[in-house]
N, C-alpha and C positions, 0 to 999 in steps of 0.2 A: 828184399828190395818193392818199391812199387811200381808196376808195370805198367798202371793206368793214368791218362793224364785229360783232364778237364779244364773245358772253356767255359767262359763267361756264360754260357746261355745254358750250361747247366745249373751253376750257381743260381741266376736269374729263377730258374725253376722254383727255387724254396719261396720265394718269394710273391709266386702269384696267388693264384688267385684256383686253379686247378689241384686239387686236392690230389690226385691220383698221381698226374703227372709230378709233383713236390714231392710224394712218398717215391718216386720210380729216383727222382732225383738224389734222394736220402741216403736210400739205395746203392748209391754209386759211390755215393762220400764215403759211406759207411766204408766202404770193401774197402779202401783208400785207393787216394788219388794224387797225381801231381800237380802241380798249379805255380805257373809262373806271375811272374811282377807284371807282367802285361793285362795277363787276368784279373787281376786283383782290381788294376786299375782303371779297367773296364765293367767290371761290377764296379766300382764307384762311381765312374763316369753315369753310369745306369739307373745307381740307388739317389744320386744329384739330381742328374736333371727331369729323371722322369717321376721318383717315386717321391722327391723333392722334401728329403733326408738330411737335417743336418750335419754340418761335420762329425759330433760328438758322438751322435746315433753310427755314422758308419765306419769309424774307428772302432766301436763297440762290435759291432757286424762282423768288420774284415778282422779284429781279436780272436772272436770265436772261429772261422776259416780254419784261421790257421793254424787253429787247437787241434784242428782235422786232417788239417790236408800239410802237404811237405811242401813247403812255397821254393822256389829255386829262380836262380836273378833270368832275365831277361833274356834269349839267347842270340847276343849281337853280333850279327854276323848281313850283311848290306845284300853281298854277291851273290850270299849261300841265298837267301832268301829271295832274291830274285829268278835266280837259277829254277828253286823248288815251284816258285808260284806259275812261271813259265810251263815245267813240266807236267804238272797237277790243273791246269788252270785255275790256281788260287787265287783270289787277293794277296797280296802285302801283309796285311794282318795275320791273315792265316796261315801262309807262311812260316809267320816267324814263331806265330803257336806252335806248327810243326817242327822247326828246326829245334825247338825249346823241349818237348814231348820226345823226341829222337835224341837230341843230347843227356836229356834226364833217364835213356834206357827204357822206355815206354812201349808196351805194344800195343796197346789202345788207347784210340783218343773218344774220348766219350763228348758226342757235341746234341745240342738239339739243330743245332741249325745246316749242318752237311749231312750228306745222305749215306744211309746206313753201309757198311761193306765197303766203303770206299778206299783203295790203296794210296798211301803217300810213300814212297819209294819203297825198301823192303820191306821193311821192318813193324811199317806204325798203319795200321786198320782203324778205320775210323766208324764205333758205333755209335746207334741211335736208335734206343727202347724209346722214345719219344714222339714218334706218329711221324705224322707230314712237319717238314721243320720250316716251312715257310710261314704255318700257320700259327704254331707253336711259338715263336717268336715274334709275333705281330702279336698272339693273344695275352705272353707274359708282358709285352709292353705296355701295352692295354689296361692291364691289370694295376702294373705298378701305378700308371699315371692316374689311377680309378682309386686306390686302397683310402678306407679310411685314415688323416690323421687320428692320431691319440693327444693325448695332453704333453706326451714326451717331445713326440715329434713336434708339434708344434709349435714348443720352446726352442729345441732345437735350431728350428727353420728362421725361430726370431733371432738368434744368437748368429745366423749365418747369414743373415739378409745384408748387404751391403749398408742399406741407410744405416743399419744398426752398427756395424761398426765404423761407418765414417765417422759419425756422432760420438763412441768411444775415445777414434783413433783424434776426434780435436777435443775431447775432454784432455787426454792425456798430452797432446800438443800443447794445451795453454797452460797445462799444470806445466811441465818443462818453464815456457817460458816467467809464467809468473813467478817462479822459484828462483830464474837467472836474472832475471832482472829484478828481484824483489829492491834490490841496493839502489836503483833508482828510482822506481815509485813509479812505471807506464802498464798500463796494459796494453795488451793488444792493437787493440782499437784504439787508443792515444799512440801509438807508435804509430798506428797507420798516416794518422793526420798530420802528424810531426814530421814524417816522410817528405810526404806529397808535398805539403807548405813550402818545405824545405825546399825542394825541386820546382817547383812552382808558387813563389812569392810573389803577391796578389791576386790569389787563384780566390774565383769567387765559391761562395760554401755550397751550391746544387750543384757545382762542376766537381766539387772535393765529396759531398757523397757520391755520385757517381762512378769518382776514378777507386773510392775505397768498397762500392757495392753497399754502401748502406742506406738507408734511407732518411729523410730530410730529418726526422725524429732525432731521431739517432744520432745524427753527424751534429746537428746544433747541439743537443748533449754533451756530446764527449770536445766543440768546441768551445764551450764556456766555463768547461773545468778546466781545460787550458789556460782562458784567459784566468779564471778564477787566480789559478798558479804563476800568473804573469808568463808564460811561456807560449805568449802569442798576443795577436792585436788583431782588432775587428775594425776595419774601417769604411766606413761608404767610398762605393768603386766611382772614381770619375766618368765613366762611359757605358755604363750600365745599371741598373737596376740593384738591389742586395748588397752585401757587405766585400771587402776585400782584407783577403787573409797575411798577414805574414808572422816570420818567427822571430820573436825578441830574442836579445843577445843571450840571454836566460835560456829561453829555447834550445837556441843553437849548440850552446855550450851541453845540455842536458844529452840532444841528440848524439853528440860525438860522444859523452861518456857511457851513453847506452852500445855503442859498434862493438865493444868486445864482447858484453854482459849478450846479446843479440846471437853474436856468432859462434860461444858459448852453450846457448842455447839446441840454436843449427844442429849442431857437432852430436848433442845430446839425443837427438830425434835419430838423426842418421846412422849412429852405431848400433842399433836397432834391424839395418841391412848392408849386406855386402855393396860398394858402390853400383856397381850394377846393377844393383836393384831397387837403391835410392835412385835412382836415373830412370827406371823405368816407372816409380811411384810417382814423379812429378809429371813424367812426361803423358802418362794416363790421366791422374787429376785435370791437368791440362787440357787433356783433349776433353774431357767428362765438363768441364767449365764450361767450357766455348761452346760445345752443344745444344748444352740445356738450362746457357743462362736465360734465355727467356720464359724458362720456367721459376728463377728466381720473384722472389719478393721485392726485392731490389733490384737496379741494372747495375753491371759492373762494365764502366769505360774506362779501361787500362790508358793513362797519359802516354 
């Protein structure tokens, strides 16, 4: 049975610039060590935030580590963790790691951030053969941040960037909408125009553009296309410059026919997530749009 436990500070040394400490860490792991899922989560977070690696690369690294380390679940015992933290002046994170090591039957805890020889409980002793723990941790973090990116890492970063993922998610959403609404012959932009004009008959084109977040040229193109299909009418506004927009009977009828198809599209999109996740997604997207609206090319002013 493996008797040694290693925390994320040891695994992180494998990716630092200090070759001597990297060799030491490799030797420790070669002896056979236990890690908890908490250790792997901390390592993944460091590789993500400091080394800025993409998730595909991080998955490969974690898979490799799992082949050399015995992975056990994080020991979930909050009361026990608090008691251990209080007794040995540990952080709650450290005491949770200690509980995992003890539960796995480990005798030694290898760490680059704790003091060598420190005892935790009656059975666990810290081993730190890596030197000054604070300096080691600081140097490792700096090395991860400054590590040059190769082509594979740069590509992984591209796929992990929120902008890329948002663009791809929009492509998926548009594809789902177009497939679901093919029978009524409407695009997302056209549906937005019909929906706003239906709710606000007589709206002028400039206000419409702001209400759907499109520029004036794009909005004018959408309106003229719908007018050509006799779904909308344009007339001079009575009390101000510009034009007044109204749906025709055909426009109202088409909007009614589109409702079930639109509901189907929403259900297909939401099916990829649990209800709680979908609610979180819409909340976060709303927050993102609200806080960064001023940076958009066209303003959005919901009515």
